[in-house]
C-alpha positions in Angstrom: -3.3 -28.9 15.1 -1.3 -26.5 17.2 2.1 -25.3 16.0 4.9 -23.9 18.2 7.2 -21.0 17.5 9.9 -21.3 14.8 13.6 -21.2 15.8 14.0 -17.9 14.2 11.3 -16.1 16.1 12.8 -17.5 19.3 15.8 -15.2 18.5 13.7 -12.1 18.0 15.1 -10.2 21.0 18.7 -10.8 19.8 17.8 -9.7 16.3 16.2 -6.5 17.6 19.2 -5.6 19.5 21.6 -6.2 16.6 19.4 -4.4 14.1 18.5 -1.4 16.2 14.8 -2.1 16.3 12.3 -0.5 18.6 11.9 -2.3 22.0 8.8 -4.5 22.2 6.1 -3.3 24.5 5.1 -6.8 25.4 6.9 -9.6 27.1 9.9 -11.1 25.3 9.3 -14.1 23.1 9.5 -17.5 24.8 12.9 -19.0 25.0 11.8 -22.4 23.9 12.5 -23.3 20.3 9.9 -25.0 18.1 10.3 -27.3 15.2 9.8 -26.0 11.7 6.2 -26.1 10.4 5.4 -29.2 8.3 5.6 -29.0 4.6 2.5 -27.7 2.8 0.1 -30.1 1.4 -0.8 -28.7 -2.1 -4.2 -29.4 -3.7 -6.4 -27.9 -6.4 -7.6 -24.4 -5.7 -11.3 -23.4 -5.5 -12.5 -20.5 -7.6 -13.0 -19.4 -11.2 -10.5 -17.9 -13.6 -7.4 -19.4 -12.0 -4.4 -20.7 -13.9 -4.8 -24.5 -14.0 -1.3 -24.8 -12.5 -2.2 -22.9 -9.4 -2.2 -25.0 -6.2 -3.5 -24.1 -2.7 -2.6 -25.2 0.8 -3.3 -24.2 4.4 -0.7 -23.4 7.1 -1.4 -23.5 10.8 0.2 -20.7 12.8 -0.1 -19.4 16.4 -2.7 -16.7 16.8 -0.2 -15.0 19.1 3.4 -15.6 18.0 4.5 -14.8 21.6 2.4 -17.8 22.8 3.3 -20.6 20.4 1.4 -23.1 22.5 -1.8 -21.2 22.5 -4.7 -21.0 20.0 -3.9 -21.4 16.3 -5.3 -20.0 13.1 -5.0 -21.0 9.5 -3.3 -19.1 6.6 -4.3 -19.9 3.1 -1.3 -20.1 0.7 -1.2 -20.5 -3.1 1.6 -21.2 -5.7 2.4 -21.7 -9.3 5.6 -23.7 -9.5 8.6 -22.3 -11.5 8.1 -23.0 -15.2 11.6 -24.2 -15.9 12.7 -26.5 -13.1 16.3 -26.6 -14.2 16.5 -22.8 -13.8 14.6 -22.6 -10.6 16.1 -20.1 -8.1 13.4 -20.2 -5.3 10.1 -18.6 -4.3 8.8 -15.1 -5.1 6.3 -14.1 -2.4 3.6 -11.6 -3.6 2.7 -9.4 -0.7 -0.6 -7.6 -1.1 -1.5 -4.0 -0.2 -4.3 -2.7 1.9 -4.1 -3.6 4.7 -7.0 -5.9 4.0 -6.1 -7.2 0.5 -5.1 -10.7 -0.5 -2.6 -12.1 -3.0 -4.1 -15.6 -3.0 -5.1 -15.3 -6.7 -2.1 -13.2 -7.7 0.0 -16.1 -9.0 -2.7 -16.5 -11.7 -3.3 -12.8 -12.1 -0.2 -10.6 -11.6 1.9 -13.7 -12.3 0.8 -13.7 -15.9 2.3 -10.2 -16.4 5.7 -11.3 -15.2 8.3 -11.9 -18.0 9.1 -15.5 -18.8 12.5 -15.2 -17.3 11.0 -14.5 -13.9 8.3 -17.2 -14.1 11.0 -19.7 -15.1 13.1 -19.1 -12.0 10.5 -18.7 -9.2 7.6 -20.4 -7.7 5.0 -17.6 -7.5 3.5 -17.6 -4.0 0.3 -15.8 -2.8 -1.5 -15.8 0.5 -4.5 -14.5 2.3 -3.3 -12.6 5.3 -4.6 -13.6 8.7 -8.2 -12.6 9.1 -9.1 -12.7 5.4 -11.1 -15.6 3.9 -10.2 -18.4 3.2 -7.7 -18.0 6.0 -9.3 -17.9 9.5 -11.6 -14.9 9.2 -12.5 -12.0 11.4 -15.4 -9.5 11.2 -16.5 -6.4 13.1 -20.2 -6.9 12.2 -20.6 -3.3 11.2 -23.8 -1.6 10.1 -24.3 -1.3 6.4 -23.9 2.5 6.5 -20.6 2.2 8.3 -19.2 0.1 5.4 -19.4 3.0 3.0 -15.9 4.2 2.1 -16.8 7.8 2.6 -17.8 6.8 6.2 -14.7 4.7 6.9 -12.5 7.6 5.7 -13.0 10.3 8.3 -14.3 13.1 6.2 -15.4 16.0 8.4 -18.8 17.6 8.2 -19.3 20.5 5.7 -18.5 23.0 8.4 -15.4 21.2 9.5 -16.9 19.6 12.6 -15.5 16.3 13.6 -18.2 15.3 16.1 -19.8 12.9 13.7 -16.4 11.3 13.0 -15.8 10.7 16.7 -19.3 9.2 17.1 -18.6 6.8 14.1 -15.2 6.0 15.6 -16.7 5.0 18.9 -19.5 2.9 17.3 -17.1 1.1 15.0 -14.6 0.4 17.7 -17.3 -1.0 20.0 -18.5 -3.3 17.2 -15.0 -4.6 16.5 -14.5 -5.2 20.2 -17.8 -6.9 20.5 -17.7 -9.1 17.4 -14.0 -9.4 16.4 -13.1 -11.9 19.1 -9.5 -12.5 20.2 -8.3 -12.6 16.7 -8.9 -8.8 16.1 -6.2 -8.2 18.7 -3.7 -10.2 16.8 -3.9 -8.6 13.4 -0.9 -6.3 12.8 2.1 -5.8 10.5 4.3 -7.7 12.9 1.9 -10.7 13.0 1.8 -10.8 9.2 5.6 -10.6 9.1 5.9 -13.6 11.4 3.3 -15.5 9.4 5.4 -14.8 6.3 8.4 -16.3 7.9 6.5 -19.4 8.8 5.3 -19.6 5.2 8.9 -19.4 4.1 9.9 -22.3 6.4 6.9 -24.4 5.3 8.0 -23.9 1.7 11.4 -25.3 2.6 13.1 -22.1 1.5 16.1 -20.5 3.3 15.4 -17.2 1.6 12.4 -15.5 0.0 12.3 -13.1 -2.9 9.5 -10.5 -2.5 7.3 -8.3 -4.7 5.4 -6.2 -2.2 2.9 -3.5 -3.3 1.6 -0.5 -1.4 1.1 -1.4 2.2 2.9 -4.6 1.2 6.1 -2.5 0.8 5.9 -1.7 4.6 5.4 -5.4 5.3 8.3 -6.2 3.0 10.6 -3.6 4.6 9.8 -4.8 8.1 10.4 -8.4 7.0 13.7 -7.4 5.6 14.5 -5.7 8.9 13.6 -8.6 11.2 14.7 -11.5 9.0 17.5 -10.1 6.8 19.2 -13.5 6.5 16.0 -14.9 4.9 15.7 -12.3 2.2 16.6 -12.8 -1.5 15.7 -10.1 -4.1 13.2 -7.6 -2.7 11.1 -5.4 -5.0 9.0 -2.8 -3.2 6.5 -1.2 -5.4 4.5 2.0 -4.5 6.1 2.7 -1.2 4.8 3.6 2.2 6.5 6.2 4.4 8.1 4.0 7.1 7.9 6.7 9.9 7.5 4.5 13.0 5.7 7.2 14.9 2.9 7.2 12.3 2.8 3.9 10.4 -0.6 3.7 8.8 -1.6 7.1 10.2 1.0 8.2 7.7 -0.9 6.6 4.9 -3.9 8.7 5.8 -1.8 11.9 5.9 -0.2 11.0 2.6 -3.5 11.7 0.7 -2.9 15.5 1.1 0.3 15.3 -1.0 -0.9 12.5 -3.2 -4.0 14.4 -4.3 -2.0 17.6 -5.0 0.5 15.6 -7.1 -2.2 13.9 -9.1 -4.9 16.6 -9.6 -3.0 18.5 -12.3 -2.9 15.3 -14.4 -6.6 14.8 -14.0 -7.3 18.4 -14.8 -5.3 18.2 -18.1 -7.2 15.0 -19.1 -10.6 16.5 -18.0 -10.1 19.6 -20.2 -8.9 17.8 -23.3 -10.9 18.8 -26.3 -11.2 15.2 -27.5 -12.4 13.8 -24.2 -16.1 12.7 -24.2 -16.2 13.3 -20.5 -14.7 16.8 -20.7 -15.7 18.9 -17.8 -14.0 22.3 -18.6 -12.4 24.1 -21.5 -9.0 24.6 -19.8 -7.2 22.7 -17.1 -7.0 25.7 -14.9 -10.8 25.6 -14.6 -11.1 22.1 -13.3 -9.9 22.6 -9.7 -12.2 25.5 -8.8 -15.1 23.7 -10.6 -14.5 20.6 -8.4 -14.3 22.7 -5.2 -17.6 24.5 -6.1 -19.4 21.3 -6.8 -18.2 19.7 -3.6 -19.4 22.8 -1.6 -22.7 22.8 -3.5 -23.3 19.1 -2.7 -22.3 19.8 1.0 -25.3 22.2 1.1 -27.7 20.3 -1.1 -27.0 16.6 -1.6 -28.7 14.6 -4.4 -30.6 11.4 -3.7 -28.7 8.4 -5.1 -30.8 5.2 -4.8 -28.7 2.0 -4.5 -25.5 3.8 -3.4 -24.0 3.7 0.0 -24.7 6.3 1.4 -27.9 6.7 -0.7 -27.0 10.3 -1.6 -24.4 12.2 -3.6 -23.0 14.7 -1.1 -19.7 16.6 -1.1 -17.8 14.0 0.8 -18.9 11.2 -1.6 -17.6 13.4 -4.5 -14.3 13.9 -2.6 -14.1 10.1 -1.9 -14.7 9.4 -5.6 -11.8 11.7 -6.4 -9.5 9.7 -4.2 -10.7 6.4 -5.7 -10.4 7.7 -9.3 -6.9 8.9 -8.8 -5.6 5.4 -8.2 -5.3 5.0 -12.0 -5.8 7.3 -15.0 -8.2 4.6 -16.3 -10.5 5.6 -13.4 -10.6 9.3 -14.3 -13.9 8.9 -16.2 -15.7 7.9 -13.0 -14.9 11.2 -11.4 -15.6 13.3 -14.5 -19.0 11.6 -15.1 -19.9 12.3 -11.4 -18.9 15.9 -11.8 -21.0 16.3 -15.0 -24.0 14.6 -13.3 -23.7 17.0 -10.3 -23.6 20.0 -12.6 -26.9 18.7 -14.2 -28.5 17.9 -10.9 -28.6 14.2 -11.7 -26.7 11.0 -10.6 -25.1 8.2 -12.6 -26.1 4.6 -12.0 -25.0 3.5 -8.4 -21.5 2.1 -8.4 -21.1 -1.6 -7.9 -19.7 -2.7 -4.5 -18.4 -6.0 -3.1 -20.9 -7.9 -0.9 -21.3 -6.7 2.7 -19.8 -10.0 3.8 -16.7 -9.4 1.8 -16.5 -5.8 3.0 -16.9 -6.9 6.7 -13.9 -9.1 6.3 -11.7 -6.6 4.5 -12.6 -3.8 6.8 -12.0 -5.7 10.0 -8.5 -6.7 8.9 -7.8 -3.1 7.8 -9.0 -1.7 11.1 -7.2 -4.3 13.1 -3.9 -3.6 11.4 -4.1 0.2 11.4 -5.1 0.3 15.1 -2.9 -2.4 16.5 0.3 -1.2 14.8 0.6 2.1 16.6 -1.3 4.1 19.3 -3.3 7.0 17.9 -3.7 10.4 19.6 -6.9 10.8 21.6 -7.1 14.5 22.0 -10.3 15.9 20.4 -8.8 19.4 20.5 -5.7 18.2 18.7 -7.7 16.6 16.0 -9.9 19.7 15.6 -6.8 21.9 15.1 -5.2 19.4 12.7 -8.3 19.3 10.6 -8.7 23.0 10.5 -5.0 23.4 9.4 -5.5 20.7 6.8 -8.6 22.2 5.4 -6.8 25.6 4.9 -3.7 24.1 3.4 -5.2 21.3 1.3 -8.8 22.2 0.4 -9.2 19.3 -2.0 -9.1 16.8 0.8 -11.1 19.0 3.2 -9.2 17.9 6.4 -9.9 14.2 6.1 -6.2 13.0 6.2 -5.6 14.5 9.7 -9.0 13.6 11.2 -9.9 11.1 13.9 -11.0 7.6 12.9 -11.8 4.3 14.6 -8.2 4.0 16.1 -8.8 7.1 18.2 -11.1 5.1 20.4 -9.4 1.7 20.0 -9.4 -0.1 23.4 -6.3 -2.3 22.9 -2.9 -0.7 23.3 -0.2 -2.0 20.8 1.5 -5.1 22.0 4.8 -4.1 20.5 6.4 -0.8 19.3 6.5 -0.4 15.5 9.7 -1.7 13.8 12.2 1.0 12.9 13.3 0.3 9.3 17.1 1.1 9.0 20.1 0.7 6.7 21.3 -2.3 8.6 21.1 -5.4 6.4 21.9 -6.8 3.0 21.8 -4.5 -0.1 19.2 -6.4 -2.0 16.2 -4.0 -2.2 14.8 -2.3 -5.3 12.2 0.4 -4.8 9.9 1.2 -7.8 7.7 4.3 -7.5 5.5 6.4 -9.7 6.2 10.1 -9.7 2.5 10.8 -9.1 0.7 8.4 -6.7 -2.4 9.4 -4.7 -2.0 6.8 -2.0 1.8 6.4 -1.6 3.2 9.7 -3.0 6.8 10.1 -4.0 7.6 12.1 -0.9 6.9 9.1 1.3 8.8 6.8 -0.9 11.8 9.1 -0.7 11.8 8.8 3.0 11.8 5.0 2.8 14.7 5.3 0.3 16.6 7.5 2.8 16.3 5.2 5.8 17.3 2.2 3.8 20.5 3.9 2.7 22.8 1.6 0.7 20.5 -1.3 1.2 18.3 0.0 -1.7 18.3 1.6 -5.1 15.2 3.5 -6.3 13.6 3.6 -9.7 11.2 6.5 -10.1 8.8 6.2 -13.1 7.3 9.2 -14.8 3.8 7.9 -14.5 0.5 8.6 -12.7 -1.4 6.2 -10.5 -0.9 3.6 -7.8 1.2 0.6 -8.6 4.3 0.9 -10.8 5.9 -2.4 -11.8 4.1 -3.9 -14.8 1.2 -1.5 -14.2 1.6 1.4 -16.6 3.6 0.3 -19.6 6.8 2.1 -18.7 9.5 -0.1 -20.4 12.4 1.4 -18.5 10.9 0.8 -15.1 9.6 -2.7 -15.9 12.9 -3.7 -17.5 14.9 -2.6 -14.5 12.7 -4.5 -12.0 12.6 -7.6 -14.1 16.3 -7.6 -14.7 16.8 -7.4 -10.9 14.5 -10.3 -10.2 16.1 -12.4 -12.9 19.8 -11.6 -12.5 20.2 -9.6 -9.2 21.6 -6.7 -11.1 20.4 -3.2 -10.0 21.4 0.2 -11.4 24.5 1.7 -9.8 22.4 4.5 -8.4 18.9 5.8 -8.3 17.3 6.3 -11.8 14.4 8.3 -13.2 12.5 6.5 -16.0 10.6 8.9 -18.4 
């Protein structure tokens, strides 16, 4: 059934003017108001390993929020009700990262990690963002080889050439245009934010508490900017740089700094005498060893049956470094691959999601990254940027500044990115690891700066991606849990050792 626009989105233009947002590139939202979405109809959830209390529902939303009478799509929503009804405060929305991830199972997963005081007060709410199954799905129908992470990330050729990356960008962009349908044009941060506000209304909540992680911190920040009156306590964990001129291009750039912040921790671990996967006798030897191995594999890749691509080359080693730096528990994967490369062998091929699942995830990721902001199209500009990056940050070999699919994306952004500002309620707590490969501290500090007095920041002396309840830092966890439970934040920014 078709739904029309909520009353709040009908006031978007006025909100933008009051909050200092970027001016939309598309037509103004329709002036007609729409009734609130109907209450959600909760049923048992499909799937294994879920908490028996978790319930699921489906919400119909406009494909295009600027056209509430047009085609509709469905958003899958989940919840575990507050465990102490007499103490219930409201709903805590778990916003996933990515873009391309889901939080539909998070009430049963991450929810179990939350302290009892939080679970008593909040319904835990998850959702599958538009495009992701079991919400209305989208796919680009990519070739199997193009689903490899080392292909989706724009690693240059061993000599620094980007011709292959441009060819991949054109091929992937054409596949998304051909197979993604109309929905691929309506997958963006702003679309997700408006979906979230319709979820809020369907829940019957005036305000939402939020725990957003990684890319979800940008979604949470934009929601707080567009709908400040509907925000309760906001925890943003592992924070994106909100620079409106870059948006997710900034996520790619951030790998330069994130790898440099994290590599020394890996090097110390990889040189520890008690480590069964030790690769060197001193930490100082690990970086040059990695660079030599990557260069050797650039020249002479090893066959790797069952892997995608079916060879161990320099860029696969570099991509394994990025993947392994997301958590210290993943360090052994990189060390084992380095040891195998030294011996001229390969470990067992890594397990991967099914191609069907990857098609779905990749399409949502591409749609969001490309629809949020226009990417530069100058080949000469990318060549220079890659050359500069390779010189300054040899570990990442120029990838973070290279051209990817968005360079050839045929659809201009429908609206300008939202400019996050210090206008709004002071109800945001940022939680951030000191060493994070994907959302480094430097970017989090920029979000902290633009939020001004709206936010307080807790920096945790830990390594990896995800901070709250992810690494056993009692100080950081206690601070975030106290805020969700009582609303109390530190008087100023704090550093948790």
